[in-house]
VEXDREN-2710 file (C-alpha; in Angstrom, 1 decimal):
% VEXDREN-2710
k/r/px/py/pz
1/UNK/106.2/89.1/122.7
2/UNK/108.6/91.9/121.8
3/UNK/108.6/93.0/118.2
4/UNK/112.2/91.8/117.6
5/UNK/111.2/88.3/118.6
6/UNK/108.3/88.3/116.2
7/UNK/110.4/89.6/113.4
8/UNK/113.0/86.9/114.0
9/UNK/110.3/84.2/114.0
10/UNK/109.1/85.4/110.6
11/UNK/112.7/85.7/109.2
12/UNK/113.4/82.1/110.3
13/UNK/110.2/80.6/108.8
14/UNK/111.4/78.7/105.8
15/UNK/107.9/78.2/104.3
16/UNK/107.1/81.9/104.3
17/UNK/105.2/82.9/101.1
18/UNK/107.7/83.9/98.5
19/UNK/106.6/87.5/97.9
20/UNK/106.4/88.2/101.6
21/UNK/109.8/86.6/102.1
22/UNK/111.3/88.9/99.4
23/UNK/109.7/92.0/101.0
24/UNK/110.9/91.0/104.5
25/UNK/114.5/90.4/103.4
26/UNK/114.4/93.8/101.7
27/UNK/113.7/95.6/105.0
28/UNK/115.5/93.4/107.6
29/UNK/118.5/95.7/107.8
30/UNK/116.2/98.8/108.4
31/UNK/115.6/98.6/112.1
32/UNK/113.0/101.4/112.2
33/UNK/111.0/100.0/109.3
34/UNK/111.2/96.5/110.5
35/UNK/109.9/97.6/113.9
36/UNK/106.9/99.3/112.2
37/UNK/106.0/96.0/110.6
38/UNK/106.1/94.1/113.9
39/UNK/105.7/96.4/116.9
40/UNK/102.0/95.6/117.3
41/UNK/99.2/93.4/115.9
42/UNK/96.6/94.9/113.7
43/UNK/93.6/95.9/115.8
44/UNK/89.9/96.3/115.0
45/UNK/88.8/100.0/114.5
46/UNK/85.7/101.7/113.3
47/UNK/86.0/100.0/109.9
48/UNK/87.3/96.6/110.9
49/UNK/90.9/95.5/110.7
50/UNK/92.7/97.5/108.1
51/UNK/96.4/98.2/107.2
52/UNK/99.1/98.3/104.6
53/UNK/99.9/95.1/102.9
54/UNK/103.2/93.4/103.5
55/UNK/105.0/91.1/105.9
56/UNK/104.6/91.3/109.6
57/UNK/101.9/91.3/112.3
58/UNK/101.2/95.0/111.8
59/UNK/100.4/94.4/108.1
60/UNK/97.7/92.7/106.1
61/UNK/98.9/89.4/104.6
62/UNK/97.7/85.8/104.2
63/UNK/98.9/85.0/107.7
64/UNK/97.2/87.9/109.6
65/UNK/94.0/87.1/107.5
66/UNK/94.2/83.4/108.5
67/UNK/94.7/84.4/112.2
68/UNK/91.6/86.5/112.1
69/UNK/89.6/83.7/110.4
70/UNK/90.9/81.2/112.9
71/UNK/89.8/83.4/115.8
72/UNK/86.3/83.6/114.2
73/UNK/86.2/79.9/113.7
74/UNK/87.1/79.1/117.3
75/UNK/84.5/81.6/118.5
76/UNK/81.9/79.9/116.3
77/UNK/82.9/76.5/117.6
78/UNK/82.1/77.7/121.1
79/UNK/78.7/78.8/120.0
80/UNK/77.9/75.2/118.9
81/UNK/77.2/73.1/115.8
82/UNK/74.2/75.2/114.8
83/UNK/76.4/78.3/114.4
84/UNK/79.0/76.3/112.5
85/UNK/76.4/74.9/110.1
86/UNK/74.8/78.3/109.5
87/UNK/78.3/79.4/108.4
88/UNK/80.1/82.5/107.2
89/UNK/79.6/84.5/104.0
90/UNK/82.8/85.9/102.5
91/UNK/83.1/88.6/99.9
92/UNK/85.9/90.7/98.4
93/UNK/86.5/94.0/96.6
94/UNK/88.7/95.1/93.7
95/UNK/91.9/95.6/95.7
96/UNK/95.3/93.9/95.3
97/UNK/95.1/90.4/96.8
98/UNK/91.5/90.7/97.9
99/UNK/90.3/87.5/96.2
100/UNK/93.3/85.7/97.6
101/UNK/92.7/86.9/101.1
102/UNK/89.0/85.9/100.8
103/UNK/90.0/82.4/99.7
104/UNK/92.5/82.1/102.5
105/UNK/89.8/83.0/105.0
106/UNK/87.5/80.4/103.4
107/UNK/90.2/77.7/103.6
108/UNK/90.9/78.5/107.2
109/UNK/87.2/78.5/108.3
110/UNK/86.5/75.4/106.2
111/UNK/89.4/73.5/107.8
112/UNK/87.8/74.2/111.2
113/UNK/84.5/72.7/110.0
114/UNK/82.7/76.0/109.3
115/UNK/80.2/76.1/106.4
116/UNK/81.5/78.8/104.0
117/UNK/79.7/80.8/101.3
118/UNK/82.2/82.6/99.0
119/UNK/81.3/85.1/96.4
120/UNK/82.5/84.2/92.9
121/UNK/83.2/87.7/91.8
122/UNK/83.7/91.2/93.2
123/UNK/81.0/92.2/95.6
124/UNK/80.0/95.5/97.2
125/UNK/80.1/95.6/101.0
126/UNK/76.3/96.3/101.4
127/UNK/75.6/93.2/99.4
128/UNK/77.7/91.1/101.7
129/UNK/75.7/92.5/104.6
130/UNK/72.5/91.6/102.7
131/UNK/73.8/88.1/101.9
132/UNK/74.4/87.3/105.6
133/UNK/70.8/88.1/106.4
134/UNK/69.4/86.5/103.2
135/UNK/71.3/83.2/103.8
136/UNK/70.7/83.3/107.6
137/UNK/74.4/82.9/108.1
138/UNK/76.0/83.3/111.5
139/UNK/78.7/85.8/110.3
140/UNK/80.2/87.6/107.4
141/UNK/83.7/88.6/106.2
142/UNK/84.3/91.4/103.8
143/UNK/87.8/91.8/102.4
144/UNK/88.2/95.5/101.7
145/UNK/90.0/98.6/102.8
146/UNK/87.1/100.8/101.5
147/UNK/88.5/104.1/100.2
148/UNK/92.1/103.8/101.5
149/UNK/95.1/104.1/99.2
150/UNK/96.1/101.1/96.9
151/UNK/98.7/99.8/99.3
152/UNK/96.0/99.0/102.0
153/UNK/93.7/96.1/102.5
154/UNK/91.7/94.7/105.4
155/UNK/88.7/92.9/106.5
156/UNK/85.4/93.7/108.2
157/UNK/83.6/91.1/110.3
158/UNK/79.8/91.0/110.4
159/UNK/77.4/89.4/112.9
160/UNK/74.2/87.4/112.1
161/UNK/72.2/90.6/111.8
162/UNK/74.3/91.7/108.9
163/UNK/75.9/94.6/110.9
164/UNK/79.6/95.1/111.6
165/UNK/80.6/93.8/115.0
166/UNK/80.2/96.4/117.7
167/UNK/82.9/97.0/120.3
168/UNK/81.7/94.4/122.8
169/UNK/81.5/91.6/120.2
170/UNK/84.7/92.7/118.5
171/UNK/86.5/92.7/121.8
172/UNK/85.4/89.1/122.5
173/UNK/86.4/88.0/119.0
174/UNK/89.8/89.8/119.4
175/UNK/90.5/87.6/122.5
176/UNK/89.9/84.5/120.3
177/UNK/92.2/85.9/117.6
178/UNK/94.9/86.6/120.1
179/UNK/94.6/83.0/121.4
180/UNK/95.0/81.7/117.8
181/UNK/98.7/81.1/118.4
182/UNK/101.5/81.4/115.8
183/UNK/99.9/82.9/112.7
184/UNK/102.5/81.3/110.5
185/UNK/101.4/77.8/111.5
186/UNK/97.6/78.1/111.1
187/UNK/96.3/75.2/109.0
188/UNK/94.1/75.5/106.0
189/UNK/92.2/73.0/103.7
190/UNK/92.4/73.0/100.0
191/UNK/89.5/74.6/98.2
192/UNK/88.8/71.6/96.0
193/UNK/88.5/69.4/99.0
194/UNK/86.1/71.8/100.7
195/UNK/84.0/71.9/97.5
196/UNK/83.8/68.1/97.4
197/UNK/82.7/68.0/101.0
198/UNK/80.1/70.7/100.4
199/UNK/81.7/72.9/103.0
200/UNK/82.5/75.6/100.5
201/UNK/79.7/76.9/98.3
202/UNK/80.2/79.6/95.7
203/UNK/77.5/82.3/95.5
204/UNK/76.9/85.3/93.3
205/UNK/74.2/86.1/90.8
206/UNK/71.3/84.6/92.8
207/UNK/72.3/87.0/95.7
208/UNK/72.5/89.9/93.3
209/UNK/69.0/89.1/92.0
210/UNK/67.5/88.9/95.5
211/UNK/69.2/92.2/96.5
212/UNK/67.8/94.0/93.4
213/UNK/64.3/92.6/94.1
214/UNK/64.3/94.0/97.6
215/UNK/66.0/97.2/96.5
216/UNK/62.9/98.1/94.4
217/UNK/60.9/98.5/97.6
218/UNK/62.8/101.6/98.6
219/UNK/61.2/103.6/95.7
220/UNK/59.2/106.5/97.2
221/UNK/57.8/108.2/94.2
222/UNK/56.2/106.6/91.2
223/UNK/57.3/108.9/88.4
224/UNK/58.8/109.1/84.9
225/UNK/62.6/109.1/85.5
226/UNK/63.6/109.2/81.8
227/UNK/64.5/112.9/81.6
228/UNK/67.1/112.9/84.4
229/UNK/70.7/112.8/83.0
230/UNK/73.2/111.0/85.2
231/UNK/76.9/110.4/85.1
232/UNK/78.1/107.6/87.2
233/UNK/81.6/106.5/88.2
234/UNK/82.4/103.4/90.4
235/UNK/86.0/104.7/90.8
236/UNK/87.4/101.4/89.7
237/UNK/85.5/99.5/92.4
238/UNK/82.6/97.1/92.9
239/UNK/79.5/99.3/92.4
240/UNK/79.4/99.3/88.7
241/UNK/77.1/96.4/87.9
242/UNK/74.5/96.7/90.6
243/UNK/74.1/100.5/90.5
244/UNK/73.6/100.3/86.7
245/UNK/71.0/97.5/87.2
246/UNK/69.3/99.4/90.0
247/UNK/69.1/102.6/87.9
248/UNK/67.6/100.7/85.0
249/UNK/65.1/99.0/87.4
250/UNK/64.0/102.5/88.5
251/UNK/63.5/103.7/85.0
252/UNK/66.5/105.9/84.5
253/UNK/67.6/105.8/80.9
254/UNK/70.1/108.7/80.5
255/UNK/72.9/107.1/82.4
256/UNK/76.5/107.6/81.3
257/UNK/79.3/105.7/83.0
258/UNK/82.8/107.1/83.2
259/UNK/84.6/104.6/80.9
260/UNK/88.1/105.2/82.3
261/UNK/86.9/104.3/85.8
262/UNK/84.4/101.6/85.0
263/UNK/86.7/98.6/85.1
264/UNK/88.1/97.3/88.4
265/UNK/91.6/98.6/89.0
266/UNK/93.4/97.9/92.3
267/UNK/95.8/100.8/91.6
268/UNK/92.9/103.2/91.1
269/UNK/95.1/104.7/88.4
270/UNK/92.9/107.6/87.4
271/UNK/92.6/109.2/90.8
272/UNK/94.8/110.3/93.7
273/UNK/92.4/108.7/96.1
274/UNK/89.3/106.5/95.3
275/UNK/87.3/108.4/97.8
276/UNK/84.1/110.3/96.8
277/UNK/84.8/112.6/99.7
278/UNK/87.7/114.0/97.7
279/UNK/86.6/116.5/95.1
280/UNK/89.5/115.4/92.8
281/UNK/87.8/112.0/92.4
282/UNK/85.0/113.8/90.4
283/UNK/87.4/115.3/87.9
284/UNK/86.5/112.9/85.1
285/UNK/82.9/112.7/86.0
286/UNK/82.6/116.5/85.8
287/UNK/84.2/116.4/82.3
288/UNK/81.6/113.8/81.3
289/UNK/78.8/115.8/82.9
290/UNK/79.6/118.8/80.9
291/UNK/79.5/116.9/77.6
292/UNK/76.3/115.0/78.6
293/UNK/74.5/117.9/80.1
294/UNK/74.1/115.8/83.3
295/UNK/71.9/116.9/86.1
296/UNK/73.5/114.6/88.6
297/UNK/77.0/113.1/89.1
298/UNK/77.3/110.0/91.3
299/UNK/80.6/108.4/92.6
300/UNK/81.0/105.4/94.8
301/UNK/84.1/104.2/96.6
302/UNK/85.8/100.8/95.8
303/UNK/83.6/98.6/98.0
304/UNK/80.4/100.7/97.2
305/UNK/79.4/101.6/100.7
306/UNK/80.2/105.4/100.3
307/UNK/78.5/107.7/97.8
308/UNK/79.3/111.2/96.7
309/UNK/77.2/113.6/94.6
310/UNK/77.9/116.6/92.5
311/UNK/75.2/119.0/91.2
312/UNK/75.1/122.2/89.2
313/UNK/75.0/125.5/91.1
314/UNK/73.6/128.8/89.9
315/UNK/76.7/129.5/87.9
316/UNK/76.1/126.2/86.0
317/UNK/79.3/124.7/87.6
318/UNK/79.4/121.3/89.3
319/UNK/79.8/121.4/93.0
320/UNK/80.5/118.3/95.1
321/UNK/78.1/118.1/98.0
322/UNK/79.4/117.2/101.4
323/UNK/78.2/114.0/103.2
324/UNK/76.3/116.2/105.6
325/UNK/74.5/118.0/102.8
326/UNK/73.7/114.8/100.9
327/UNK/72.4/113.2/104.0
328/UNK/70.2/116.2/104.9
329/UNK/68.7/116.2/101.3
330/UNK/67.9/112.5/101.5
331/UNK/66.5/112.7/105.0
332/UNK/64.2/115.6/104.1
333/UNK/63.0/114.0/100.9
334/UNK/62.3/110.7/102.6
335/UNK/60.4/112.2/105.5
336/UNK/58.4/114.6/103.3
337/UNK/57.4/111.8/100.9
338/UNK/56.3/109.6/103.7
339/UNK/54.4/112.4/105.3
340/UNK/52.6/113.1/102.0
341/UNK/51.8/109.5/101.6
342/UNK/50.6/109.0/105.2
343/UNK/53.2/106.4/105.9
344/UNK/55.5/108.5/108.2
345/UNK/55.8/106.5/111.5
346/UNK/54.8/108.4/114.6
347/UNK/57.6/106.6/116.4
348/UNK/60.2/107.1/113.7
349/UNK/63.9/107.4/114.4
350/UNK/66.9/109.0/112.7
351/UNK/70.3/107.6/113.7
352/UNK/73.4/109.7/113.1
353/UNK/76.9/109.9/114.5
354/UNK/78.2/112.5/117.0
355/UNK/80.3/114.1/114.2
356/UNK/77.4/114.4/111.8
357/UNK/75.8/117.8/111.2
358/UNK/73.0/119.0/113.5
359/UNK/71.0/120.0/110.4
360/UNK/69.8/116.4/110.4
361/UNK/68.4/116.8/113.9
362/UNK/66.7/120.0/112.9
363/UNK/64.9/118.4/110.0
364/UNK/64.0/115.3/112.1
365/UNK/62.5/117.6/114.8
366/UNK/60.4/119.3/112.2
367/UNK/58.8/116.0/111.2
368/UNK/58.4/114.7/114.8
369/UNK/61.2/112.2/114.3
370/UNK/63.5/111.3/117.2
371/UNK/67.3/111.6/116.6
372/UNK/69.7/109.1/118.2
373/UNK/73.4/109.9/118.2
374/UNK/76.1/107.2/118.1
375/UNK/79.8/107.1/118.0
376/UNK/81.6/107.4/114.7
377/UNK/81.4/104.3/112.5
378/UNK/78.4/102.8/110.8
379/UNK/78.6/99.7/112.9
380/UNK/77.2/101.7/115.8
381/UNK/74.2/102.7/113.6
382/UNK/73.7/99.1/112.7
383/UNK/73.9/98.2/116.3
384/UNK/71.2/100.7/117.2
385/UNK/68.9/99.4/114.4
386/UNK/69.2/96.0/116.0
387/UNK/68.4/97.3/119.4
388/UNK/65.3/99.2/118.1
389/UNK/64.0/96.0/116.5
390/UNK/64.5/94.1/119.7
391/UNK/62.7/96.7/121.8
392/UNK/59.9/97.0/119.2
393/UNK/58.9/100.5/120.3
394/UNK/60.5/102.7/117.6
395/UNK/60.9/102.5/113.8
396/UNK/64.2/103.1/112.0
397/UNK/63.7/105.6/109.1
398/UNK/67.2/106.7/108.1
399/UNK/70.8/106.5/109.2
400/UNK/73.8/108.5/108.0
401/UNK/77.2/109.8/108.8
402/UNK/79.2/112.8/107.5
403/UNK/81.7/110.5/105.8
404/UNK/79.4/109.8/102.9
405/UNK/77.6/106.8/104.3
406/UNK/73.7/106.5/104.2
407/UNK/71.1/103.8/104.8
408/UNK/67.5/104.2/103.8
409/UNK/66.2/100.7/104.5
410/UNK/67.4/98.1/107.1
411/UNK/67.4/95.1/104.8
412/UNK/71.2/96.0/104.8
413/UNK/72.9/96.8/108.1
414/UNK/75.8/98.9/106.8
415/UNK/76.1/102.0/104.7
416/UNK/74.8/101.3/101.3
417/UNK/75.9/103.3/98.2
418/UNK/73.6/101.4/96.0
419/UNK/70.5/102.2/97.9
420/UNK/71.8/105.8/98.2
421/UNK/72.5/106.2/94.5
422/UNK/68.9/105.2/93.7
423/UNK/67.4/107.5/96.4
424/UNK/69.6/110.4/95.2
425/UNK/68.6/109.8/91.6
426/UNK/64.9/109.6/92.5
427/UNK/64.9/112.8/94.5
428/UNK/66.9/114.6/91.8
429/UNK/64.3/113.5/89.2
430/UNK/61.5/114.6/91.5
431/UNK/62.9/118.1/92.1
432/UNK/63.7/118.5/88.4
433/UNK/60.0/118.0/87.6
434/UNK/59.4/120.9/90.1
435/UNK/61.8/123.1/88.3
436/UNK/64.5/122.7/90.9
437/UNK/67.9/121.2/91.2
438/UNK/69.3/119.4/94.2
439/UNK/71.4/122.6/94.8
440/UNK/68.2/124.7/94.8
441/UNK/66.7/122.3/97.4
442/UNK/69.8/122.4/99.5
443/UNK/69.5/126.2/99.7
444/UNK/65.8/125.8/100.7
445/UNK/66.9/123.6/103.6
446/UNK/69.5/126.2/104.7
447/UNK/66.9/129.0/104.5
448/UNK/64.5/127.0/106.5
449/UNK/66.7/125.5/109.2
450/UNK/69.8/127.7/109.2
451/UNK/73.1/127.7/107.3
452/UNK/75.0/124.8/108.8
453/UNK/78.6/124.4/107.6
454/UNK/81.0/121.6/108.5
455/UNK/84.6/120.6/107.6
456/UNK/87.2/118.0/108.5
457/UNK/91.0/118.0/108.8
458/UNK/93.3/115.0/109.1
459/UNK/96.7/114.9/110.8
460/UNK/99.0/112.0/109.9
461/UNK/100.3/110.0/112.8
462/UNK/102.2/107.2/111.2
463/UNK/104.5/105.0/113.3
464/UNK/105.2/104.8/117.0
465/UNK/106.3/108.4/117.3
466/UNK/103.1/109.5/115.7
467/UNK/101.0/107.5/118.1
468/UNK/102.9/109.0/121.1
469/UNK/102.3/112.5/119.7
470/UNK/98.6/111.7/119.4
471/UNK/98.4/110.5/123.0
472/UNK/100.2/113.6/124.2
473/UNK/97.6/115.7/122.2
474/UNK/94.6/114.0/123.8
475/UNK/96.2/114.0/127.3
476/UNK/96.9/117.7/127.1
477/UNK/93.4/118.6/125.9
478/UNK/91.8/116.5/128.6
479/UNK/93.9/118.0/131.4
480/UNK/93.7/121.6/130.2
481/UNK/90.7/122.0/127.9
482/UNK/90.5/125.4/126.1
483/UNK/88.0/127.7/127.6
484/UNK/87.7/130.0/124.5
485/UNK/87.8/129.1/120.8
486/UNK/87.3/131.6/118.0
487/UNK/86.6/134.3/120.7
488/UNK/83.6/132.2/121.8
489/UNK/83.3/130.5/125.2
490/UNK/83.7/126.8/125.3
491/UNK/80.8/125.6/127.4
492/UNK/81.2/121.8/127.4
493/UNK/83.8/119.1/126.9
494/UNK/82.5/115.7/126.1
495/UNK/85.1/113.0/126.9
496/UNK/83.9/109.7/125.4
497/UNK/86.9/107.9/127.0
498/UNK/85.7/108.7/130.5
499/UNK/82.1/108.7/129.5
500/UNK/81.6/112.1/131.0
501/UNK/80.4/115.6/130.0
502/UNK/82.3/118.4/131.7
503/UNK/80.6/121.8/132.0
504/UNK/83.6/124.2/132.0
505/UNK/81.9/127.1/133.8
506/UNK/80.8/125.1/136.8
507/UNK/83.0/122.0/136.8
508/UNK/79.9/119.8/137.0
509/UNK/79.9/116.5/135.2
510/UNK/77.1/114.3/133.7
511/UNK/77.3/110.8/132.1
512/UNK/77.4/110.1/128.4
513/UNK/75.5/106.9/127.6
514/UNK/77.6/105.7/124.7
515/UNK/80.4/103.1/124.5
516/UNK/83.9/104.3/125.6
517/UNK/86.1/105.7/122.8
518/UNK/89.1/108.1/122.6
519/UNK/87.1/111.0/121.4
520/UNK/86.8/114.6/122.6
521/UNK/84.1/117.0/121.6
522/UNK/84.1/120.7/122.5
523/UNK/80.8/122.6/122.4
524/UNK/80.8/126.4/122.1
525/UNK/78.2/128.9/123.4
526/UNK/77.1/129.9/119.9
527/UNK/76.3/126.3/118.9
528/UNK/79.6/125.7/117.1
529/UNK/81.5/122.5/118.0
530/UNK/84.9/120.8/117.4
531/UNK/85.5/117.1/117.7
532/UNK/88.8/115.2/117.7
533/UNK/89.3/111.5/117.4
534/UNK/91.9/109.0/116.0
535/UNK/90.8/107.5/112.7
536/UNK/89.7/103.9/113.0
537/UNK/90.8/103.1/109.5
538/UNK/94.0/105.1/108.9
539/UNK/97.0/106.4/110.9
540/UNK/95.5/109.8/111.4
541/UNK/93.9/112.1/113.9
542/UNK/90.7/113.6/112.6
543/UNK/89.3/117.0/113.4
544/UNK/85.7/118.0/112.8
545/UNK/84.4/121.5/112.8
546/UNK/80.8/122.8/112.7
547/UNK/79.1/126.1/112.8
548/UNK/75.6/127.6/112.1
549/UNK/74.9/131.1/111.0
550/UNK/72.1/133.1/109.4
551/UNK/73.7/133.4/105.9
552/UNK/75.9/131.3/103.7
553/UNK/78.8/133.8/103.7
554/UNK/78.8/134.4/107.5
555/UNK/78.8/130.6/108.2
556/UNK/81.7/130.1/105.8
557/UNK/83.7/132.9/107.4
558/UNK/83.0/131.6/110.9
559/UNK/84.0/128.1/109.9
560/UNK/87.3/129.2/108.4
561/UNK/88.1/131.2/111.6
562/UNK/87.3/128.2/113.8
563/UNK/89.4/125.9/111.7
564/UNK/92.3/128.3/111.8
565/UNK/92.2/128.8/115.5
566/UNK/92.1/125.1/116.4
567/UNK/94.8/124.2/113.9
568/UNK/97.0/127.0/115.1
569/UNK/96.7/125.5/118.6
570/UNK/97.3/122.0/117.5
571/UNK/100.2/122.5/115.0
572/UNK/101.0/119.7/112.6
573/UNK/104.8/120.3/112.8
574/UNK/105.1/120.4/116.6
575/UNK/102.1/119.3/118.5
576/UNK/103.6/119.6/122.0
577/UNK/104.9/123.1/121.6
578/UNK/101.7/124.2/119.8
579/UNK/99.6/122.9/122.6
580/UNK/101.2/125.4/125.0
581/UNK/99.6/128.2/123.0
582/UNK/96.2/127.2/124.2
583/UNK/94.6/130.3/125.8
584/UNK/92.8/129.9/129.1
585/UNK/90.5/132.5/130.4
END
């Protein structure tokens, strides 16, 4: 259906929810803006279905949420009564309308005869994943837009293993959603009626207690943790209660919470972005840290699946670690402790994404641990954990991605900032007893394995024009890949859309055994690499840069040159003309 027809259908719907009706009437004369609200249906990306809130099929609202829930219900009906009886767990974060969207999903599923377990308060994403497994539910729904700006919301769908749906399953479910018909006419059942029928059950504290009980099993070192001073901020999100409970259970007593950011706030009013990847998000925590003399600063995003750390450097200033650096520290600590305790599996596996630092692979190789690469998105890590369990030949030890997501134990199947916070605090306390900080230990890793440096850059592609520019960018790079970057020869282009690796010097091709995705990765002769992909959660193209050198300063300089070269070629203001500047040897 053309976008104009969809817009007219919404404009003519007399029972349209009042707020959406107001918003729609306010933009109906703006042809370009109206088109943006309706020119497509929201699709599943690396982080589920996510978008700006408002009227239209290209926005998150009660009708697009109902449509997704209806698709899930119809899929479960086709799986049989057992699947319907096992039911769906639904949770929500601190964003605008999250609790309402969760209830709408519950009322839609309940109307279709699906058993629903609905959290009675804000819930971190990893706890939703845990709850699906704990309750032996068939599926899970998490209402969240993770770290996106306040105007965004969305939903993630989880399978019975507690992992986000991988592409094949998401594709099948998308077909069911597309067959759900007119989203404005999907029927729901009143919550009170579902409660009377027992089809809707509220859950909460009993799940939290079960999660904390299992969480205690990840402790690697029995030690006195009372001396480590921690400042923690949940950035107005869902992580506050359980991270504080977890730190208490692990014996940490010097924990200061950033009061201005402790309460849930859908506007995230104290930060420009509620994302621990952004250094600005640590501004208040750093101020608190200076007053408290804190050894470690911890920040989590609104749905508590991402974690950021800040530690003191040798100038006694707090520096925010990158996701790659935090992941490497956690991996090394975990493997070293297991080796010392004699519990390191001989068939152990590290799972990381293709845009995650190669430092992790170097550490894993040192301990005899196999590294498996996946596409970007933690759902692919969760999928590989499931495959490892089914095969029964290898043991999952750790999973992480550069975008501040880590998993130390597979009782959760998504990145888990609560697990990560406790692991980070434990290793910081351990190194403090050795007279070291986490910053000191990071330098030890660099001295041992090489100075790996990475960075990212995002290019906004909002609207149809932006998407067309993005397609032109990828088409140009595929048809004429650069042969030199940063005065270094480009040796390989990995095209994950075609599933082939092209060796530029010979023209030979080999297969890439990963799902198809619109991702390009260029490998250079000196070990550097550049990766380009569309964001699965925001209207952006993301660039990843990575280098390795013998010293900190040379690696930083090399990284800066590589960034500059690539971004000069792919100019933000005029992509098509900038692409013509690509030099071919």
